[in-house]
N, C-alpha and C positions, 0 to 999 in steps of 0.2 A: 574337348565339349566344358565350357565354363561351367565350374562348382556353384552353388545359389547357397545360402545362408538364411535362414529367416529372419525377419528384424524383430519380432515381438517379443520371443522367447529369450532374445539378447536383451532388448530393451526391460526386461524383466528383470534380468541379471542385471542391469545397470544400477535399476531401483535397489536391488537388493544387496548389490555391495555398499551401495553409498548410504543405507540404511545401517548396516552392522558395522561401517566402518573400513572397509577393505578400499573405498574407494574415499580421497580426502579431497580438499582443497588446497589451491596452489601453496597456501600457507600452512598445511600441517593441521587444519583447525578440521573437527566433524561437520561433515553437510548438517545445516538447520532442518527441524522438523517441517519448519512451515515450505524448505524447496524441494524436500521430500513429498509432501504431499500435492506440489505444482508436478512433481515429475509422475505421479499417478493421473493427475488430469489429464497431461499429455498421453500417458499409454492408452487412458479409456478412448480419447479422441482417436488415435491412433486404429484402433480396433475396430470402432464404431464405422471409422472410414471404410477399412477393409471387410467387414460385413455390408455394407450397404454396398462399395462397388465388387462385391464376390472375387475380391484377390488377396494375394497371402504376398505383403511386403517383402522384400529378400534383397541380402546384397551380395556383393561378386567381390574377391579379392582383387585389388587394381592393379597387384603386381604382377596378377599370371594373365591377365587380359592380352589379347594383339590390340593393334592399334583401331581396328575396327568396332572391336568389341569394348572400347575403350567408351568413343565416338555414340555406340549404342548404348552403353550406359549412363552415359549424358545427360543424352534423351530422355532416359528414363527417369531421370531424378527432376529432371526440370517438370517433366510433365506430373510427376508425383505434386511438386511443389505449388503447381496451378492446382491441381482438381485438391489436393489436403486444405489449402487454403480457401479454396473457392466452398467447398466444403462446411468451414466451417463460418465462414460468413454468411450462408445460408441459415444455419444457424441462429444466427443472428447475431454473432459474437465482433467484436468491434478491434481496431488496429490494434490495441494493446494488449488483449487476449490472444489475436494470432500470433502478433509478435512474440508474445511471450512463448507458446507452443513451439516457433520454430526456432528459438535462443536454445530451447531445451534438448532439441532435435541436435543443433548442430554443437551441442553440448554431450550428446550421445555418441556422435562420429568420433568426438576428439579421444572421448573414451576408448571405441573400437580400435582406434590407431594406435593409442598410448599403452594401453591398459592390455587390448586381447590382440595384439598383435595382427589385428586383420587391417590390411593395406584398404581406407576406403578412398584413396585419390584427393581430390578438391571437389568433389560435385557439391558438398555440402555449403559450401564458401558460396555459390549460388543462390542461398536460400535468404532473400531479403528478408531485413527483422524489421516489419514496422513499427514505428511507433507515433502516439497520440498527444496531444498536449491539451490535457483535460481541464478546463475552469479550474479554479479556487476558490471554492465557497467556504466563504467564514463567519462566524460569529459577527454581527458589528459589534462597537464595542458598549452600544446601548442595550443593543439584545444581552449581552455577557453581564452587565451590570441590573438587568432585570431579573436575570436568573439568580443570582449571587443574592440581592438584597429585598427582593419582594415574597413578604413572609407570607399574605395572604394567599399567593401561588402557591408557593412553597407544601403551608397547609391543604392545597386542595390536590394533593397528589396521594396517591395511595402510598405505603411503608416504602414498596418495593419502584416505583417513580421515584421517589423522594432519595434514595440511596444509590440510583442509577444518574438522577441529577445534580447529587452533589459530587460522585466522584468525573461526572461532565467537568464538571465547575473546576474541581482537582485539575483535569489532565488540561483544558484551557486555559490554565494560570501557569500550569510548569511547564507543559509542551512536551508530555511522554504520551509516548505510544500506546495502546491500548493492554498492549503484553508487559509491558514496564510497569502501567499504574496499578495493573491487577496482582504486580507481583512486589508493592513496597510490601514493607510491613515497620515494627516500631525501630528498627536500625538505621532506617533510612532517613529518621529525623534526629537533627540535633541541637539542641540549643548552645550559643555561644554566642559570646558580645551582645548578649541582651537580645539577641533574636534567634527564632527558629529557622532551620535549612535543613534542605531536603538536599541528600547524596546520595544520588543514581548512579547506575554503570546502563549502558542501555545494552540487552540482549541482542539486538540487532545490530550494532555499530560496534561497542565494546567501549564507548565513550562515556567516559566521567562527566559529570556536572553537580554543580552546587550552585543551588537556587535560595534566595532567602524567600520566605513565605509570607505574605500578607495576612493582616488580620483576619480576615473571612477564610481563608484558606485553614491559618490554625486552627480554627473554630470545628473548620468539618477535620479536622485531623485528632482535633480532642473529642468528636463523637462519636467516631468508630474506632477507636485504639482502643488494644485491649492491655490486659497486665502483662500478656506474654510477649514477649520482645519476636519472637519466630511468625506469629500470628499474623495471617495478609490484612494488611489496612479496610480493604474494602473485601465485601463475601465474595467469592470467587461467580463469574456469570460466562457465559458463552456468547462470544461475539454475535453471533444471530439475535439474541434476547437482547443484549445491550441496545444493539441498532435500532431492533425493531419498537422498544421501549420508546429509544429516545425519537423517534419520530413521535409518538404518540406524547411526548412531554412537551415537543416542539407543536403539533398541534394545538395541544390544551394553550400554548403559550400565545397562539395565534401570531405565531411563526409562517404567515402564510401568504405572504409576495409573491405575485407571480415570477418564475424566473426560465429561461428559456436556457437548455441544456446539450450543450453541442458535443457531437460525438462522431468520430473518423472509421469510415472503410475506405480501403484503398488508397487513403490520404485525400480524402475527399470530406468534406464536413458538411454537416446538417442536424438541424434541433431532433434531436433525440424522439423525443416526444412534444408534439403540437396540443396536445389538451391541455387542460387545467392543472400544470405542473407547479407546486406550491414550493415555498424553501423549506419547509419542514422535510416534505417529502426524500429530500436529497441528505439529510442530517445523519450523521455516523461517524463510528469513532475517530477516521480520520479528521473530523474538522477539529479535534481537542488540539492537536500539533500545527494543525494552520492557523487556528486562531491565538494561539499564543504567540506563534512569531509576527502576524501582522498585527497585533493586537499593542505589541512590546514597539515595532515599527512606526504605528501609525501615533503614539502616545511619546515620541521623540528619542528614543533609548537608540545611542549610535548603531551602526550596522556591525561593527564589529565585535561590540560588547551581544548583540543579539545572536551571531553566531557562537559565539564561545556556550551560552547557553543552550542552544540549539543540536549544537555539533558541528556544524554545515563548515565546509571547508572554505577558504577565499576566492575558490575559483568555483563553487558552487552554482551550475545553471538553474538548478531547483530552487536557491536563497533567490536570486535574482528575481524570480518571477512571484515570492512574498516582496520583494522592495518594488516591483514595478505596480502590485495589486495594491499595496499601501501608498502611494505615491497617488493612482487613480483617486483611489477616495479621500484622500488627503487635498486634493484639487477640487471634488466635486464638494465636499464640504465648504472648502473658500471659496466657488459657486455659490452658494448656497447665500453666505453672507454677502456677497457682491452685490445681489439679487435685492436683498431685504436694503442695503445702502440706497438703491434705486428706485423704492418705491418712496 
């Protein structure tokens, strides 16, 4: 009789080994905290799935199975994939989230084979990882200019909102991710050749960049810097509060143009919310990096220089999305000019 091993305790061990450094990335680096948090999400989803279906997920050592048992095991995991992804879709999840969960499960199966010497066969290779292309939402140059220069609007905000607006503008200028933005200290800014430069090393990609700061970014830097080199430039804040406050700032700025936001389930695209969805509803920390890249492209900076600042490789598919978006924006602006010439 085939021996069965419970999956959930093994997944807990997988997470524990990722946390304590027993399991490392292929390049020898430790697993990032954010990745481990995502493993916990997948574990919780697996547990909720098992509880709802009243089952216990298990695995058998592939090397010890007969031919008939291997066929039965293949059908077991095909059924699991269909039912588990269906469970997530019914919860309201979309392709990217479902795909991320499946990707973590595939990584877990590889760990079982490579680190725990449990022969898993190739069943997990049947698990299709879905991805969706989400629309790029960025500030237009006019919106960014408004946040930079409108003093009356700035003074109408609370002090907390002013701090977040300034940090957001700084991020939209430098293209920093939220984690990198809130890790900045005085040591990251240096004066040379008559200008101020921001030198950073991305926590996510480990890529080093050096960006010359414009006058308004230097002004923001001077407002928030302290005399201690190790002090954070911007007061630490949770991502949730940052994003929530950003939406309030956008609402007060009247960034309320209607938008249609498309998502995908099982590869089928649809408008996520057909109600009155406004631009400010989708403002978040992700908009900083996207705005910086597209603004540079819209204003005519050559692609290879923008890539150097953003840390994208020449073959990056995600960077090409920014290029396409910027070109559409430029085309629309040209159309407006041409329409005026026809009047």
